LORO-812908 format. One record per residue: residue number from 0; x negated, y negated, z negated of N, C-alpha, C in turn. Coordinates in steps of 0.001 Angstrom, whole numbers, plus 500000, padded with zeros to 6 digits. Each point is the difference from the previous one (the first is absolute). Example, Ala and Ser with C-alpha at 12.3 -4.5 7.8 and 13.67 -1.06 7.14 Angstrom:
2
<pt 0, <486810, 505690, 492200>, <500890, 498810, 500000>, <499100, 498800, 500000>>
<pt 1, <500350, 498950, 500720>, <499180, 498810, 499940>, <500770, 498910, 499270>>
***
This chain:
297
<pt 0, <869347, 908344, 521201>, <498522, 498859, 500290>, <499981, 500512, 501472>>
<pt 1, <499581, 499107, 500633>, <499237, 500430, 501210>, <498016, 500255, 499412>>
<pt 2, <499325, 500934, 500210>, <498119, 500471, 499873>, <499786, 500868, 500897>>
<pt 3, <498948, 499417, 500063>, <498456, 500328, 500741>, <499583, 501207, 499231>>
<pt 4, <500035, 501259, 500713>, <499593, 500643, 499285>, <498921, 501356, 501244>>
<pt 5, <499170, 500888, 499440>, <500029, 501081, 501006>, <499237, 501212, 498872>>
<pt 6, <500581, 501207, 500802>, <500130, 501106, 499522>, <498564, 500815, 499846>>
<pt 7, <499097, 499684, 500791>, <499177, 500425, 500784>, <498436, 499006, 500575>>
<pt 8, <499178, 500476, 499674>, <498823, 499062, 499984>, <499425, 500011, 501388>>
<pt 9, <499618, 498717, 500873>, <499961, 499732, 501284>, <500182, 499147, 500778>>
<pt 10, <500438, 499671, 501303>, <499586, 498746, 500587>, <501840, 499033, 499719>>
<pt 11, <500145, 499509, 500641>, <500823, 498856, 499818>, <501505, 500511, 500216>>
<pt 12, <499383, 501026, 500904>, <501930, 500467, 500009>, <500327, 500910, 498936>>
<pt 13, <499465, 499970, 498977>, <500922, 500866, 499133>, <500736, 498805, 499034>>
<pt 14, <499759, 499220, 500284>, <500407, 498907, 498988>, <501683, 500320, 500712>>
<pt 15, <500418, 499467, 498229>, <501735, 500205, 500629>, <501031, 498987, 499396>>
<pt 16, <500645, 499314, 500522>, <500685, 498965, 499191>, <501561, 501144, 499900>>
<pt 17, <500314, 500176, 498153>, <501188, 500906, 499582>, <500577, 499018, 499087>>
<pt 18, <500999, 500474, 499449>, <500669, 499987, 498881>, <499546, 500306, 498486>>
<pt 19, <499887, 499654, 499087>, <499600, 500123, 499059>, <500518, 499610, 498336>>
<pt 20, <499808, 500620, 499121>, <500191, 499392, 498863>, <499197, 498963, 499432>>
<pt 21, <500852, 498579, 499543>, <499542, 499099, 499595>, <499032, 500058, 499102>>
<pt 22, <498303, 499704, 500083>, <499743, 499956, 498512>, <500286, 499112, 498635>>
<pt 23, <499296, 500248, 499115>, <500517, 499365, 498536>, <498795, 499558, 499024>>
<pt 24, <500134, 498822, 499597>, <499200, 499167, 499157>, <498767, 501370, 499055>>
<pt 25, <499115, 500079, 499643>, <500125, 500715, 498843>, <499360, 498317, 499033>>
<pt 26, <499452, 501146, 498590>, <499399, 499078, 499630>, <498679, 499226, 500098>>
<pt 27, <500159, 498754, 500317>, <498792, 499200, 499959>, <500033, 499721, 501999>>
<pt 28, <501062, 500495, 500459>, <499926, 499924, 501421>, <501674, 498806, 500170>>
<pt 29, <499744, 499459, 501199>, <501079, 499112, 500458>, <500620, 501491, 501287>>
<pt 30, <501327, 499743, 500611>, <500527, 500005, 501466>, <499908, 498774, 500587>>
<pt 31, <499481, 500012, 501279>, <500590, 498960, 501090>, <501296, 500455, 500960>>
<pt 32, <500402, 498913, 500488>, <501168, 500312, 501439>, <498826, 499272, 500794>>
<pt 33, <499316, 501092, 500801>, <499032, 499629, 501020>, <500015, 498959, 500922>>
<pt 34, <499591, 498993, 500186>, <499786, 499303, 501493>, <499172, 499961, 500992>>
<pt 35, <498547, 500593, 499603>, <499086, 500670, 500910>, <498506, 500390, 498955>>
<pt 36, <499871, 501069, 501152>, <498978, 501348, 499288>, <498439, 499364, 500996>>
<pt 37, <499148, 499578, 499387>, <498583, 499790, 500523>, <499773, 501881, 500309>>
<pt 38, <499697, 499748, 501416>, <499243, 501067, 500645>, <498636, 500640, 499694>>
<pt 39, <498939, 500200, 499333>, <498714, 500145, 499749>, <499441, 501486, 500614>>
<pt 40, <498296, 499920, 500542>, <499555, 501653, 500771>, <500764, 500817, 498786>>
<pt 41, <499524, 499917, 498414>, <500745, 501000, 499312>, <501048, 500841, 500029>>
<pt 42, <500797, 499200, 500538>, <501140, 500378, 500407>, <500174, 501419, 500862>>
<pt 43, <499317, 499596, 500853>, <499492, 501178, 501099>, <499234, 500781, 499706>>
<pt 44, <498965, 499786, 499406>, <498919, 501121, 499087>, <500219, 500927, 499253>>
<pt 45, <501295, 499224, 499211>, <500875, 501218, 499224>, <501231, 501069, 500597>>
<pt 46, <499903, 499317, 501349>, <501328, 500918, 500326>, <499344, 501291, 501383>>
<pt 47, <498635, 499278, 499884>, <498981, 501131, 501145>, <499903, 500546, 498833>>
<pt 48, <499919, 500218, 498476>, <499238, 500862, 499093>, <498445, 499392, 500153>>
<pt 49, <499394, 499364, 500061>, <498932, 499542, 499732>, <499191, 499725, 498704>>
<pt 50, <501151, 499464, 498685>, <499141, 500005, 499445>, <500822, 499779, 498535>>
<pt 51, <500343, 501673, 500031>, <500977, 500359, 498596>, <499049, 500188, 499251>>
<pt 52, <499143, 500070, 499709>, <499122, 499591, 498917>, <500566, 498199, 498889>>
<pt 53, <499735, 499445, 500510>, <500253, 498663, 499660>, <501728, 499697, 500313>>
<pt 54, <500375, 500722, 500697>, <501611, 499662, 500302>, <500940, 501297, 499718>>
<pt 55, <499978, 501095, 499140>, <500580, 501225, 499659>, <501436, 499481, 500325>>
<pt 56, <500768, 501192, 500842>, <501516, 500116, 500337>, <500436, 501547, 500125>>
<pt 57, <501249, 499649, 499939>, <500885, 501089, 500302>, <500847, 499574, 501225>>
<pt 58, <500006, 500688, 500909>, <500778, 499918, 501147>, <501743, 500722, 499603>>
<pt 59, <501039, 499471, 500598>, <499758, 498963, 500635>, <499445, 498453, 499631>>
<pt 60, <499940, 499230, 500001>, <499128, 498680, 499758>, <500964, 498866, 501009>>
<pt 61, <500140, 498811, 498884>, <499711, 498893, 500548>, <498933, 498970, 499916>>
<pt 62, <499724, 499039, 501002>, <499043, 499339, 500530>, <500065, 498452, 499500>>
<pt 63, <499272, 499619, 499664>, <499716, 498588, 499939>, <499196, 499690, 498324>>
<pt 64, <499520, 499265, 500228>, <499495, 498973, 498074>, <500292, 498632, 500256>>
<pt 65, <500029, 499121, 501146>, <500367, 498073, 499579>, <502011, 500665, 500149>>
<pt 66, <499462, 498867, 499457>, <501893, 499480, 500218>, <500021, 498477, 499598>>
<pt 67, <501139, 499129, 500124>, <500792, 498891, 499986>, <501238, 500479, 500196>>
<pt 68, <500486, 499255, 498539>, <501675, 499781, 500536>, <500257, 499314, 498415>>
<pt 69, <501088, 500919, 499902>, <501203, 499199, 498361>, <500313, 501253, 499112>>
<pt 70, <499222, 499427, 499182>, <500642, 500595, 498748>, <501497, 500170, 499395>>
<pt 71, <499814, 501243, 500298>, <501350, 500629, 499649>, <500104, 500947, 499205>>
<pt 72, <499043, 500426, 499113>, <499816, 500792, 498877>, <499061, 499978, 499392>>
<pt 73, <500406, 499757, 498565>, <498163, 499459, 498556>, <500143, 501492, 499386>>
<pt 74, <498669, 500464, 500070>, <500325, 501022, 499099>, <499916, 499548, 498603>>
<pt 75, <499392, 500992, 498809>, <499830, 499892, 498754>, <498720, 499616, 499506>>
<pt 76, <499180, 498729, 499616>, <499623, 499598, 499729>, <499248, 499212, 500419>>
<pt 77, <500492, 499701, 501265>, <499681, 498566, 500870>, <501000, 498615, 499736>>
<pt 78, <499047, 498988, 500190>, <499901, 499138, 499598>, <499739, 498453, 501068>>
<pt 79, <500453, 498610, 500092>, <499905, 499319, 500609>, <500225, 500567, 501363>>
<pt 80, <500812, 500701, 500233>, <501042, 499724, 501137>, <501385, 500831, 499957>>
<pt 81, <500440, 499216, 501063>, <501490, 500284, 499622>, <500847, 500605, 501353>>
<pt 82, <500818, 500358, 500021>, <501337, 500253, 501624>, <499793, 499173, 500747>>
<pt 83, <499749, 499666, 500935>, <500028, 499072, 500882>, <498577, 499225, 500112>>
<pt 84, <499255, 500505, 499640>, <498352, 498973, 500256>, <499670, 500984, 501620>>
<pt 85, <499215, 498990, 500483>, <499319, 500564, 501231>, <499132, 500109, 499303>>
<pt 86, <499441, 501070, 500592>, <498291, 500692, 499385>, <499375, 501100, 500993>>
<pt 87, <498441, 500002, 499898>, <499517, 500638, 501097>, <499166, 500752, 498927>>
<pt 88, <499431, 501447, 500657>, <499302, 500868, 498938>, <499518, 500903, 500964>>
<pt 89, <499753, 501146, 498969>, <499526, 501576, 500867>, <500658, 500827, 498921>>
<pt 90, <500672, 501423, 500602>, <500398, 500879, 499377>, <500190, 501410, 500909>>
<pt 91, <501101, 500512, 500190>, <500162, 500840, 501100>, <501056, 499940, 500755>>
<pt 92, <499805, 501361, 501094>, <501000, 499833, 500974>, <500738, 498972, 500247>>
<pt 93, <499385, 498516, 500394>, <500562, 499235, 500376>, <500884, 499372, 501225>>
<pt 94, <499267, 500824, 500924>, <500725, 500124, 500985>, <501234, 500475, 499828>>
<pt 95, <500823, 499398, 499760>, <501841, 500229, 499356>, <500364, 498663, 500096>>
<pt 96, <501719, 501167, 499425>, <500926, 498038, 499439>, <499577, 499427, 498565>>
<pt 97, <499685, 501296, 499486>, <499772, 499015, 498508>, <498551, 501334, 499407>>
<pt 98, <499397, 499640, 499551>, <498487, 500577, 499570>, <500104, 499150, 498636>>
<pt 99, <498562, 501512, 499262>, <500064, 499583, 498245>, <498438, 498946, 499734>>
<pt 100, <499814, 499104, 499900>, <498818, 499549, 499650>, <498945, 499822, 498281>>
<pt 101, <499457, 500303, 500671>, <498823, 500335, 498522>, <499073, 498879, 499519>>
<pt 102, <500130, 499208, 501686>, <499292, 498371, 499634>, <500408, 499647, 500675>>
<pt 103, <499994, 498232, 499276>, <501034, 498952, 500627>, <499425, 498549, 499933>>
<pt 104, <500463, 499468, 500561>, <499924, 498166, 499405>, <500483, 499216, 501330>>
<pt 105, <500830, 499379, 498984>, <501169, 498733, 500270>, <499111, 499805, 501377>>
<pt 106, <501302, 499356, 501475>, <499439, 500117, 501184>, <499340, 498235, 499364>>
<pt 107, <499219, 499776, 500787>, <499438, 498373, 500432>, <500943, 499208, 500454>>
<pt 108, <500653, 498417, 500170>, <500361, 499281, 500482>, <499712, 499715, 501141>>
<pt 109, <500731, 500109, 501440>, <499792, 499700, 501329>, <499709, 501657, 500736>>
<pt 110, <500220, 501109, 499173>, <499394, 501004, 500317>, <501162, 501377, 500608>>
<pt 111, <499935, 500415, 501575>, <501116, 500934, 500196>, <499686, 501501, 499223>>
<pt 112, <501337, 500325, 500475>, <499877, 501266, 498916>, <499045, 500831, 501590>>
<pt 113, <499778, 499513, 501197>, <499429, 500945, 500776>, <498461, 500090, 499751>>
<pt 114, <499509, 498528, 499388>, <498511, 499486, 500196>, <500067, 500883, 498598>>
<pt 115, <500570, 499904, 499002>, <499837, 500585, 498668>, <499719, 500839, 500034>>
<pt 116, <500875, 501236, 500587>, <499206, 501394, 500100>, <498972, 500214, 500256>>
<pt 117, <499414, 499084, 500708>, <498700, 500374, 501089>, <498850, 500081, 498889>>
<pt 118, <500016, 498849, 498586>, <499339, 500116, 498698>, <499445, 500975, 499314>>
<pt 119, <500945, 501075, 499556>, <499373, 500688, 498731>, <498499, 500613, 499567>>
<pt 120, <500689, 500839, 501012>, <497906, 501251, 500149>, <499154, 499320, 501237>>
<pt 121, <500770, 498712, 500751>, <498609, 499668, 500356>, <499146, 499083, 499061>>
<pt 122, <500720, 499265, 499342>, <498807, 498982, 499077>, <499623, 500895, 498752>>
<pt 123, <500311, 501265, 499579>, <499766, 501016, 499275>, <498341, 500586, 500366>>
<pt 124, <500513, 499824, 501165>, <498934, 501183, 500463>, <498754, 498959, 500741>>
<pt 125, <500372, 498509, 500561>, <499370, 498974, 499932>, <498783, 499998, 498859>>
<pt 126, <500531, 499378, 498741>, <499270, 500131, 498967>, <499722, 501077, 499300>>
<pt 127, <500259, 500703, 500156>, <499189, 501620, 499693>, <498624, 500397, 500716>>
<pt 128, <500478, 499644, 500913>, <498409, 500060, 501830>, <499260, 499037, 499310>>
<pt 129, <500188, 498716, 500010>, <499031, 498946, 499310>, <499321, 500163, 499242>>
<pt 130, <500986, 500617, 498791>, <499283, 499976, 499070>, <498870, 501447, 499556>>
<pt 131, <500274, 500838, 501264>, <499530, 501544, 499792>, <498481, 499401, 500722>>
<pt 132, <500156, 499409, 500886>, <498947, 499899, 501101>, <499196, 498963, 498729>>
<pt 133, <500133, 499262, 499080>, <498704, 499127, 499756>, <499840, 498593, 500214>>
<pt 134, <500760, 499852, 501230>, <499356, 498874, 500911>, <500708, 498370, 498821>>
<pt 135, <498795, 498694, 499712>, <500093, 499622, 499530>, <500022, 498382, 500644>>
<pt 136, <500380, 498843, 499120>, <500069, 498653, 500613>, <498586, 499708, 500968>>
<pt 137, <499562, 499112, 500962>, <499355, 499855, 500670>, <499160, 501104, 500985>>
<pt 138, <500778, 501608, 499927>, <499217, 501125, 500656>, <500775, 499701, 501546>>
<pt 139, <500099, 501007, 500747>, <500466, 500205, 500765>, <500560, 501715, 500345>>
<pt 140, <501355, 500075, 500306>, <500966, 501122, 499803>, <500226, 500296, 501431>>
<pt 141, <499658, 501068, 500923>, <500518, 500446, 500982>, <500541, 500877, 500136>>
<pt 142, <501911, 499874, 500402>, <501143, 500867, 499973>, <499771, 500386, 501807>>
<pt 143, <499665, 501332, 499832>, <500679, 500054, 501719>, <501608, 500877, 499703>>
<pt 144, <500720, 499642, 501251>, <501179, 499737, 500018>, <501159, 499057, 498964>>
<pt 145, <499454, 498887, 500635>, <500682, 498709, 498878>, <500930, 499883, 500405>>
<pt 146, <500472, 500124, 501023>, <501494, 499306, 500584>, <501272, 500469, 499361>>
<pt 147, <499860, 500812, 498856>, <501367, 501031, 499671>, <500173, 499471, 498762>>
<pt 148, <501148, 500595, 499299>, <500420, 499432, 498804>, <498568, 499952, 499308>>
<pt 149, <499814, 500721, 499340>, <498990, 500099, 498973>, <499007, 498920, 500909>>
<pt 150, <499934, 500311, 500917>, <498282, 498607, 500175>, <500588, 498698, 500225>>
<pt 151, <501065, 499633, 499955>, <500674, 498332, 500041>, <499961, 500212, 498460>>
<pt 152, <500233, 500946, 499080>, <499929, 499815, 498837>, <498602, 499453, 499098>>
<pt 153, <499164, 500627, 500301>, <498672, 500295, 500353>, <499194, 498721, 499596>>
<pt 154, <499971, 500078, 501627>, <500226, 498508, 500548>, <499723, 498445, 499132>>
<pt 155, <501782, 500295, 499770>, <500046, 498645, 498953>, <499895, 500017, 499048>>
<pt 156, <499647, 501215, 499110>, <499643, 499729, 498892>, <499081, 499877, 499465>>
<pt 157, <498705, 501411, 501319>, <498547, 498922, 499569>, <500256, 498446, 500112>>
<pt 158, <500097, 499376, 501544>, <499666, 498340, 499632>, <500352, 499258, 498836>>
<pt 159, <501057, 500857, 499423>, <500306, 499173, 499218>, <498583, 500411, 498377>>
<pt 160, <499557, 500722, 500351>, <499092, 500418, 498846>, <498388, 499522, 500698>>
<pt 161, <500057, 499509, 500985>, <498707, 499309, 500306>, <499394, 501057, 500648>>
<pt 162, <500386, 500995, 500655>, <499187, 501291, 500938>, <500127, 499955, 501350>>
<pt 163, <498754, 499829, 500767>, <500824, 499389, 501505>, <499651, 501491, 500507>>
<pt 164, <501131, 500054, 500583>, <500142, 501049, 500742>, <499996, 500425, 501559>>
<pt 165, <499304, 501009, 500402>, <499913, 500446, 501708>, <501011, 501117, 499998>>
<pt 166, <501062, 499675, 501018>, <501309, 500388, 500567>, <499490, 501518, 500862>>
<pt 167, <500509, 500715, 500516>, <499683, 500761, 501124>, <501686, 500567, 500665>>
<pt 168, <500142, 499047, 500950>, <501795, 500558, 500812>, <499504, 499929, 501320>>
<pt 169, <501182, 500619, 500218>, <500284, 499910, 502211>, <500285, 498534, 500228>>
<pt 170, <499110, 499705, 501042>, <500155, 498948, 500903>, <501282, 498941, 499722>>
<pt 171, <501413, 500584, 499901>, <501073, 499261, 500034>, <500068, 499668, 498681>>
<pt 172, <498953, 499943, 498768>, <500718, 499864, 498137>, <498521, 499026, 500107>>
<pt 173, <499473, 499780, 500915>, <498665, 499062, 499483>, <499931, 498776, 499805>>
<pt 174, <501402, 499172, 500391>, <500400, 498987, 499498>, <500640, 500015, 498719>>
<pt 175, <500944, 500787, 499839>, <500249, 500488, 498844>, <499349, 500291, 498669>>
<pt 176, <498642, 500419, 500474>, <499199, 500359, 498535>, <499670, 498695, 499800>>
<pt 177, <499406, 498846, 500840>, <499228, 499032, 499478>, <500965, 498848, 499542>>
<pt 178, <501547, 500564, 500295>, <500714, 499058, 498977>, <500026, 500122, 498981>>
<pt 179, <499948, 501419, 499618>, <500348, 499808, 498551>, <498135, 500063, 499425>>
<pt 180, <498846, 499280, 500367>, <499173, 499755, 499693>, <498587, 500856, 500183>>
<pt 181, <500292, 501368, 500905>, <498732, 500543, 500144>, <499169, 499822, 501085>>
<pt 182, <499173, 500413, 500164>, <499050, 500141, 501197>, <499936, 501492, 500829>>
<pt 183, <500582, 499879, 501430>, <500648, 500557, 500691>, <499528, 501075, 501028>>
<pt 184, <499824, 501071, 500063>, <499695, 499986, 501177>, <500647, 501795, 500494>>
<pt 185, <499771, 500454, 501133>, <500807, 501172, 500581>, <498985, 501485, 498935>>
<pt 186, <500676, 501091, 500442>, <499748, 501383, 499602>, <499730, 500261, 501793>>
<pt 187, <499951, 501375, 499558>, <499418, 500897, 501629>, <498060, 499957, 500182>>
<pt 188, <499481, 499819, 500779>, <498959, 500383, 500679>, <499050, 498769, 499452>>
<pt 189, <499311, 499757, 498730>, <498926, 499326, 500547>, <500498, 499316, 498502>>
<pt 190, <500982, 500266, 499140>, <500719, 499674, 499120>, <498924, 499201, 498954>>
<pt 191, <499033, 501145, 499561>, <499385, 499820, 498732>, <499213, 499223, 500565>>
<pt 192, <498775, 499314, 501123>, <499512, 499386, 500178>, <500132, 498571, 499869>>
<pt 193, <502280, 500116, 500561>, <499762, 498300, 499757>, <500545, 499612, 498710>>
<pt 194, <499846, 500990, 499215>, <500374, 499877, 498366>, <498852, 499657, 499600>>
<pt 195, <498840, 500183, 500358>, <498368, 499599, 499309>, <500296, 498042, 500736>>
<pt 196, <500465, 500174, 501031>, <499216, 498755, 500679>, <501169, 499165, 498959>>
<pt 197, <500723, 500145, 499118>, <500885, 499354, 499849>, <499627, 499550, 498461>>
<pt 198, <498937, 500700, 499308>, <499447, 499763, 498549>, <499754, 501352, 499451>>
<pt 199, <499583, 499956, 499009>, <499578, 500995, 498924>, <501620, 500981, 499773>>
<pt 200, <500047, 501187, 499182>, <500892, 500588, 499675>, <499438, 500582, 498477>>
<pt 201, <500905, 499717, 499099>, <499940, 499834, 498850>, <500448, 501282, 498843>>
<pt 202, <501594, 500421, 500691>, <500511, 500728, 500027>, <501392, 500194, 501510>>
<pt 203, <500428, 501514, 499728>, <500743, 500261, 501421>, <500964, 500759, 499727>>
<pt 204, <501270, 499492, 500559>, <501451, 500831, 499642>, <500453, 501012, 501026>>
<pt 205, <500505, 501275, 500549>, <500309, 500199, 501016>, <501505, 500411, 499720>>
<pt 206, <500424, 499467, 500562>, <502072, 500118, 500305>, <500500, 500543, 500728>>
<pt 207, <499546, 500365, 501109>, <500507, 499905, 500883>, <499891, 502300, 500746>>
<pt 208, <498412, 500183, 499169>, <500140, 501646, 500320>, <499285, 500329, 501163>>
<pt 209, <498697, 498970, 500692>, <500078, 500257, 501439>, <498851, 501000, 500230>>
<pt 210, <499235, 500568, 498984>, <498825, 499981, 500147>, <498466, 499821, 500066>>
<pt 211, <500500, 498462, 498851>, <499061, 499256, 499526>, <498785, 499717, 499355>>
<pt 212, <500536, 501320, 498561>, <499276, 499800, 499025>, <498253, 499919, 500422>>
<pt 213, <499493, 500911, 500846>, <498504, 500085, 499870>, <499921, 498577, 500707>>
<pt 214, <500181, 499093, 500624>, <499573, 498872, 500208>, <500088, 498954, 499021>>
<pt 215, <501230, 500481, 499325>, <500461, 498971, 498718>, <498659, 499737, 499022>>
<pt 216, <499871, 501588, 499775>, <499157, 500378, 498862>, <498604, 499103, 500801>>
<pt 217, <499550, 500026, 501211>, <498575, 499790, 500622>, <499860, 498427, 499788>>
<pt 218, <501150, 499379, 500259>, <500193, 498639, 499401>, <500213, 499117, 498875>>
<pt 219, <500377, 500813, 499438>, <499451, 499660, 498224>, <499004, 500757, 499069>>
<pt 220, <499219, 500953, 500931>, <498626, 499869, 499361>, <500607, 501030, 498790>>
<pt 221, <501411, 500063, 499836>, <500171, 500811, 498359>, <501368, 500910, 499875>>
<pt 222, <500009, 501638, 500860>, <501542, 500183, 499424>, <500703, 500140, 499313>>
<pt 223, <499539, 499173, 498931>, <501099, 499735, 498661>, <500373, 499124, 500140>>
<pt 224, <499627, 498791, 500885>, <500576, 498964, 500517>, <501091, 500078, 501163>>
<pt 225, <500321, 500948, 500522>, <501010, 500634, 501069>, <501364, 500506, 498815>>
<pt 226, <501464, 500021, 500232>, <500993, 499949, 500067>, <501052, 500538, 500963>>
<pt 227, <500486, 500722, 499995>, <500798, 500499, 500776>, <501490, 500187, 499842>>
<pt 228, <501265, 499697, 500810>, <501050, 500665, 499646>, <500758, 500730, 500689>>
<pt 229, <499114, 500122, 501163>, <500575, 500309, 501078>, <499022, 501525, 500648>>
<pt 230, <499203, 500366, 499573>, <498943, 501079, 500233>, <499270, 500743, 499242>>
<pt 231, <501327, 500829, 499760>, <499737, 501538, 498580>, <498518, 500502, 500494>>
<pt 232, <498779, 499764, 500971>, <498924, 500625, 500063>, <499479, 498844, 499618>>
<pt 233, <499707, 499215, 499602>, <499400, 498647, 499438>, <498986, 500574, 498595>>
<pt 234, <500025, 500797, 499551>, <499295, 500405, 498689>, <498788, 501207, 500747>>
<pt 235, <499948, 500311, 501368>, <499554, 500407, 500420>, <498513, 499532, 500389>>
<pt 236, <500255, 498646, 499852>, <498623, 498517, 500674>, <499777, 499316, 498594>>
<pt 237, <500659, 500843, 498813>, <499964, 499036, 498507>, <500747, 499384, 499940>>
<pt 238, <500818, 499488, 500670>, <500934, 498861, 500449>, <501329, 500606, 498487>>
<pt 239, <500330, 499203, 499842>, <501028, 499892, 499256>, <501682, 500282, 500811>>
<pt 240, <500698, 501100, 499668>, <502288, 499922, 500108>, <500222, 499557, 498960>>
<pt 241, <500596, 499230, 499980>, <501179, 498701, 498706>, <501083, 500499, 501225>>
<pt 242, <500678, 501051, 498693>, <501197, 500609, 500700>, <501143, 499470, 498653>>
<pt 243, <499297, 500029, 498651>, <501020, 500301, 498538>, <500485, 498502, 499943>>
<pt 244, <500871, 499806, 499730>, <500367, 498346, 499607>, <499598, 499527, 498887>>
<pt 245, <500204, 498745, 500062>, <499405, 499621, 498285>, <501537, 499115, 499829>>
<pt 246, <499892, 498999, 498866>, <501317, 499007, 499801>, <500910, 499848, 500956>>
<pt 247, <500658, 500591, 500062>, <501321, 499039, 500552>, <500679, 498743, 499763>>
<pt 248, <500218, 499729, 498797>, <500383, 498976, 499285>, <499101, 498945, 499953>>
<pt 249, <499114, 500378, 499823>, <498225, 498926, 500256>, <500751, 499615, 501258>>
<pt 250, <499369, 500507, 500783>, <500193, 500382, 501850>, <501422, 498690, 500227>>
<pt 251, <500677, 499915, 499246>, <501363, 499284, 500659>, <499843, 498819, 499250>>
<pt 252, <499518, 500185, 498526>, <499860, 498453, 499451>, <499063, 499350, 500657>>
<pt 253, <498827, 500162, 501071>, <499264, 499557, 500199>, <500581, 499691, 501551>>
<pt 254, <501045, 500857, 500308>, <500561, 499559, 501503>, <500477, 498853, 499713>>
<pt 255, <501029, 499568, 499491>, <500745, 499603, 499397>, <498973, 498429, 500095>>
<pt 256, <499320, 500183, 499068>, <499318, 498952, 499997>, <499507, 499241, 501294>>
<pt 257, <499370, 500923, 500599>, <498987, 499166, 501038>, <501431, 499690, 501491>>
<pt 258, <500901, 500665, 499759>, <500967, 499772, 501024>, <500924, 498401, 499461>>
<pt 259, <499919, 499971, 498750>, <500811, 498825, 499731>, <498894, 498881, 500113>>
<pt 260, <498720, 500024, 500109>, <499227, 498825, 499763>, <499606, 500113, 501615>>
<pt 261, <500463, 500595, 500971>, <499990, 500114, 501749>, <498525, 500254, 500036>>
<pt 262, <499339, 501315, 499295>, <498981, 500528, 500595>, <499808, 501369, 500371>>
<pt 263, <501655, 500141, 500129>, <499273, 501243, 500401>, <501755, 499853, 500892>>
<pt 264, <499804, 500863, 501012>, <501603, 500430, 501373>, <499567, 501328, 500652>>
<pt 265, <500549, 500652, 500004>, <499518, 501125, 500644>, <501516, 500145, 501383>>
<pt 266, <499741, 499601, 500719>, <500992, 499993, 501307>, <500539, 501285, 500127>>
<pt 267, <501483, 500364, 500394>, <500395, 500701, 500475>, <499851, 500833, 501548>>
<pt 268, <499619, 500721, 500768>, <499284, 499827, 501174>, <501840, 500614, 500749>>
<pt 269, <500795, 500860, 499550>, <500932, 500751, 500246>, <501022, 500405, 498920>>
<pt 270, <501409, 499673, 500068>, <500864, 501199, 499440>, <500922, 500968, 500838>>
<pt 271, <500133, 501168, 499196>, <501203, 500925, 500781>, <500971, 500404, 499075>>
<pt 272, <501073, 500280, 500233>, <500709, 500688, 499291>, <499732, 501313, 499609>>
<pt 273, <500886, 500217, 498798>, <499542, 501201, 498828>, <499818, 501813, 501034>>
<pt 274, <500553, 499676, 501356>, <500138, 501107, 501116>, <499273, 499934, 500525>>
<pt 275, <498981, 498992, 500089>, <498812, 500277, 500704>, <498621, 499982, 499394>>
<pt 276, <500851, 500461, 498695>, <498277, 500156, 499173>, <498934, 501135, 500957>>
<pt 277, <500607, 500981, 500796>, <498882, 500171, 500834>, <498942, 499655, 500957>>
<pt 278, <500882, 498918, 500681>, <499427, 498999, 500587>, <498958, 498968, 499411>>
<pt 279, <500395, 499421, 498830>, <499377, 500014, 499030>, <498235, 500389, 499533>>
<pt 280, <500747, 501319, 500091>, <498267, 500324, 499387>, <499307, 500733, 501407>>
<pt 281, <500981, 500142, 500771>, <498570, 500264, 501619>, <499474, 498416, 500227>>
<pt 282, <500678, 498981, 499949>, <499089, 498810, 500089>, <499296, 499326, 498948>>
<pt 283, <500355, 500305, 498668>, <498782, 499749, 499061>, <498504, 501021, 500036>>
<pt 284, <500232, 501270, 500690>, <498920, 500944, 500083>, <498818, 499281, 500972>>
<pt 285, <501128, 499669, 500783>, <499214, 499294, 501434>, <499146, 498815, 500016>>
<pt 286, <500230, 499923, 498545>, <499024, 498747, 499816>, <500120, 498656, 500800>>
<pt 287, <499173, 498928, 499788>, <500011, 499324, 500821>, <501293, 498604, 499528>>
<pt 288, <500048, 500165, 498835>, <501265, 499353, 498969>, <499428, 498650, 500011>>
<pt 289, <500965, 499006, 499997>, <499397, 498674, 499263>, <500978, 499871, 498904>>
<pt 290, <499465, 500276, 498444>, <501392, 499647, 498996>, <500869, 501186, 499940>>
<pt 291, <500870, 500346, 499682>, <500690, 500604, 499780>, <500675, 500574, 500663>>
<pt 292, <501543, 501326, 499788>, <500571, 500651, 500665>, <500785, 500144, 499125>>
<pt 293, <501402, 499980, 500198>, <500793, 500013, 498571>, <501786, 499960, 500599>>
<pt 294, <500330, 501399, 499463>, <501781, 500795, 500022>, <500451, 498956, 499469>>
<pt 295, <501304, 499944, 500752>, <501058, 498751, 499315>, <501354, 500874, 499853>>
<pt 296, <500558, 499654, 499096>, <500750, 501255, 499186>, <501212, 498709, 499847>>
***
């Protein structure tokens, strides 16, 4: 089978599309014929060797956590899923023609493989950081860098829970944020004052890692009400860096419910063939995404 792999830490150029042995489902796992794989910032952080404490690995290593595809192997002890089922979920080395998943759910009706591949890690992250930041119904949440995959999920989940959201993004994505129910403003010079004019901030999330933690702490008045998934230096300001996943099966269950009820939709901004994984990483690292980037197998 074909698989994207890297033998040394570094930039996108270390990624190679190689022939590899097919993986097989162990106990409690399934294997899928991958149809699409989500591209997440954690993928290129792992490739660069940034977060080895949370994601230890041995080189050479595969890439990717999220996938959607068709079940073709079911491991020992697995129930409720069979060969031929269309599923989406999380595993390892998903930038490949076959991948083993450790958490999965049946795809909701009407969802394409490309769309489904964009949900697993994004929804788990969104649910986790909303919980960690402690924001409640009736309060206001500020989301810095709100137009990407996680931001898109946060905005919709928060709206569903009665939380007002102020989102920052580039000028081109202001209408997109508003379509998801957020109060929108641009980042750049004077952004904190523009946020103040939109209202009080009870809690804040940093999704872009653009050096805004100090201002987020000032806006909330409490570093314990600030969580980042992108700035490893957040603890220097008393804020929290969140990098350890919670329950992916629970997140997938909630995702299926929200998607099925029409309360959650994350668009796919761009798709890439497997051979263009490096280009997908370059685009992901550049930011300014509206929704998700996905590899198509």
